Backbone as ProteinMPNN parsed JSONL, in Angstrom:
{"seq_chain_A": "MSDNGHFDFKKHWLALTPDEREAFAQEAGTTSHYIQTHLTGKRKMPGKVLMNGLF", "coords_chain_A": {"N_chain_A": [[17.816, -26.697, -10.95], [16.089, -29.545, -9.871], [15.264, -32.927, -10.955], [12.609, -33.376, -10.177], [11.332, -30.975, -10.377], [11.559, -29.116, -8.337], [12.319, -25.944, -7.104], [14.969, -24.283, -5.694], [15.1, -21.462, -4.102], [16.91, -20.165, -2.382], [19.412, -21.375, -2.979], [19.643, -20.577, -5.626], [19.742, -17.777, -5.286], [22.107, -17.473, -3.75], [23.969, -18.27, -5.594], [24.219, -16.164, -7.305], [26.106, -13.279, -8.346], [27.138, -10.349, -6.451], [26.414, -8.043, -7.984], [24.559, -9.165, -9.756], [22.625, -9.912, -7.926], [21.734, -7.406, -7.011], [20.623, -6.4, -9.402], [18.624, -8.318, -9.876], [17.007, -7.958, -7.596], [16.225, -5.282, -7.941], [14.736, -5.472, -10.296], [12.683, -7.025, -9.318], [11.479, -5.277, -7.649], [12.366, -4.635, -5.089], [14.911, -4.699, -2.499], [18.271, -6.027, -2.46], [19.142, -6.528, 0.074], [16.756, -6.866, 1.534], [15.776, -9.231, 0.361], [17.862, -11.03, 1.029], [17.752, -10.929, 3.845], [15.05, -11.534, 4.597], [13.79, -13.352, 2.8], [15.471, -15.475, 1.898], [15.894, -16.932, 4.16], [13.462, -17.947, 4.7], [11.731, -16.49, 6.338], [9.665, -14.783, 5.87], [6.683, -14.597, 3.909], [6.495, -13.532, 0.695], [4.5, -10.766, -0.45], [1.788, -10.557, -2.868], [2.429, -8.8, -5.046], [5.244, -8.538, -4.85], [5.928, -11.24, -5.051], [5.129, -11.788, -7.669], [7.006, -10.191, -8.96], [9.361, -11.501, -8.295], [9.105, -13.966, -9.538]], "CA_chain_A": [[16.538, -27.316, -10.659], [16.215, -30.998, -9.891], [14.37, -33.644, -11.864], [11.214, -33.333, -9.747], [10.779, -29.648, -10.599], [11.702, -28.287, -7.142], [13.199, -24.798, -7.28], [15.521, -23.827, -4.419], [15.364, -20.036, -4.255], [18.119, -19.795, -1.642], [20.579, -21.796, -3.765], [19.695, -19.686, -6.788], [20.168, -16.461, -4.806], [23.503, -17.523, -3.33], [24.809, -18.481, -6.775], [24.344, -14.899, -8.028], [27.122, -12.329, -7.902], [26.501, -9.177, -5.83], [25.787, -7.2, -9.007], [23.373, -9.878, -10.238], [21.623, -9.825, -6.859], [21.169, -6.05, -7.061], [19.779, -6.303, -10.595], [17.464, -9.18, -9.641], [16.16, -7.295, -6.604], [15.648, -4.074, -8.542], [13.7, -5.919, -11.233], [11.575, -7.548, -8.516], [10.855, -4.174, -6.927], [12.797, -4.628, -3.693], [16.359, -4.562, -2.369], [18.968, -7.29, -2.232], [19.184, -6.715, 1.529], [15.459, -7.421, 1.943], [15.729, -10.632, -0.075], [18.811, -11.793, 1.837], [17.319, -10.967, 5.238], [13.72, -12.073, 4.86], [13.273, -14.385, 1.898], [16.317, -16.663, 1.784], [15.765, -17.701, 5.397], [12.059, -18.355, 4.808], [11.127, -15.819, 7.48], [8.455, -14.094, 5.422], [6.095, -14.968, 2.625], [6.332, -12.287, -0.062], [3.165, -10.402, -0.895], [1.484, -10.912, -4.259], [3.165, -7.954, -5.988], [6.649, -8.936, -4.805], [6.025, -12.608, -5.569], [5.085, -11.678, -9.131], [8.285, -9.641, -9.388], [10.413, -12.503, -8.106], [8.933, -15.068, -10.471]], "C_chain_A": [[16.705, -28.827, -10.772], [15.183, -31.623, -10.827], [12.901, -33.536, -11.473], [10.6, -31.94, -9.867], [10.872, -28.725, -9.403], [12.712, -27.171, -7.414], [13.658, -24.325, -5.912], [15.952, -22.373, -4.577], [16.663, -19.631, -3.564], [19.378, -20.176, -2.421], [20.753, -20.899, -4.983], [20.253, -18.326, -6.374], [21.659, -16.459, -4.467], [24.463, -17.742, -4.497], [25.022, -17.195, -7.575], [25.494, -14.067, -7.478], [26.417, -11.157, -7.223], [25.808, -8.259, -6.835], [24.521, -7.849, -9.56], [22.254, -9.837, -9.2], [20.943, -8.463, -6.858], [20.212, -5.909, -8.239], [18.501, -7.121, -10.42], [16.485, -8.499, -8.692], [15.48, -6.066, -7.188], [14.52, -4.449, -9.499], [12.46, -6.433, -10.49], [10.871, -6.458, -7.712], [11.191, -4.138, -5.447], [14.306, -4.436, -3.646], [16.991, -5.932, -2.139], [19.047, -7.58, -0.731], [17.879, -7.343, 2.036], [15.373, -8.9, 1.57], [16.629, -11.488, 0.809], [18.3, -11.976, 3.265], [16.033, -11.75, 5.444], [13.318, -13.273, 4.011], [14.152, -15.622, 1.797], [16.24, -17.53, 3.028], [14.353, -18.166, 5.661], [11.381, -17.751, 6.032], [9.802, -15.167, 7.118], [7.972, -14.701, 4.118], [5.889, -13.664, 1.868], [4.872, -12.045, -0.417], [3.003, -10.687, -2.381], [2.312, -10.106, -5.254], [4.636, -8.356, -6.02], [6.83, -10.34, -5.366], [5.999, -12.601, -7.094], [6.394, -11.126, -9.67], [9.411, -10.65, -9.3], [10.331, -13.616, -9.137], [8.208, -14.583, -11.676]], "O_chain_A": [[17.388, -29.319, -11.67], [14.345, -30.932, -11.408], [12.03, -33.597, -12.341], [9.444, -31.752, -9.487], [10.308, -27.631, -9.443], [13.818, -27.424, -7.892], [12.832, -23.999, -5.059], [17.021, -22.084, -5.113], [17.433, -18.839, -4.108], [20.312, -19.379, -2.511], [21.869, -20.511, -5.328], [21.136, -17.787, -7.04], [22.386, -15.545, -4.856], [25.648, -17.428, -4.39], [25.906, -17.139, -8.429], [25.816, -14.14, -6.292], [25.211, -10.987, -7.402], [24.722, -7.75, -6.557], [23.526, -7.166, -9.804], [21.078, -9.738, -9.55], [19.723, -8.371, -6.721], [19.118, -5.364, -8.094], [17.416, -6.662, -10.777], [15.282, -8.466, -8.948], [14.294, -5.836, -6.954], [13.468, -3.809, -9.504], [11.335, -6.294, -10.97], [9.795, -6.685, -7.16], [10.393, -3.665, -4.639], [14.915, -4.051, -4.645], [16.333, -6.868, -1.684], [19.022, -8.739, -0.316], [17.904, -8.247, 2.871], [14.943, -9.723, 2.378], [16.215, -12.545, 1.284], [18.408, -13.066, 3.827], [15.94, -12.551, 6.375], [12.569, -14.13, 4.48], [13.631, -16.724, 1.625], [16.492, -18.733, 2.963], [14.066, -18.718, 6.724], [10.564, -18.399, 6.686], [8.921, -15.02, 7.966], [8.751, -15.243, 3.334], [5.181, -12.779, 2.348], [4.108, -12.981, -0.652], [3.969, -11.02, -3.067], [2.843, -10.67, -6.21], [5.215, -8.501, -7.097], [7.795, -10.596, -6.086], [6.761, -13.325, -7.735], [6.849, -11.551, -10.732], [10.315, -10.654, -10.135], [11.354, -14.15, -9.566], [7.955, -15.358, -12.598]]}, "name": "protein", "num_of_chains": 1, "seq": "MSDNGHFDFKKHWLALTPDEREAFAQEAGTTSHYIQTHLTGKRKMPGKVLMNGLF"}
């Protein structure tokens, strides 16, 4: 995270190992494939339930 408080989700996601990505996705209530495909490229805005799981 930078000094201005900006959080780069894509950088965070790409820094995780494949096992960490699976665990993160499972805890968030989705799959690592869904996150990689839809959320890291800013193609979709997660719904409220998923957003709460991610953060």
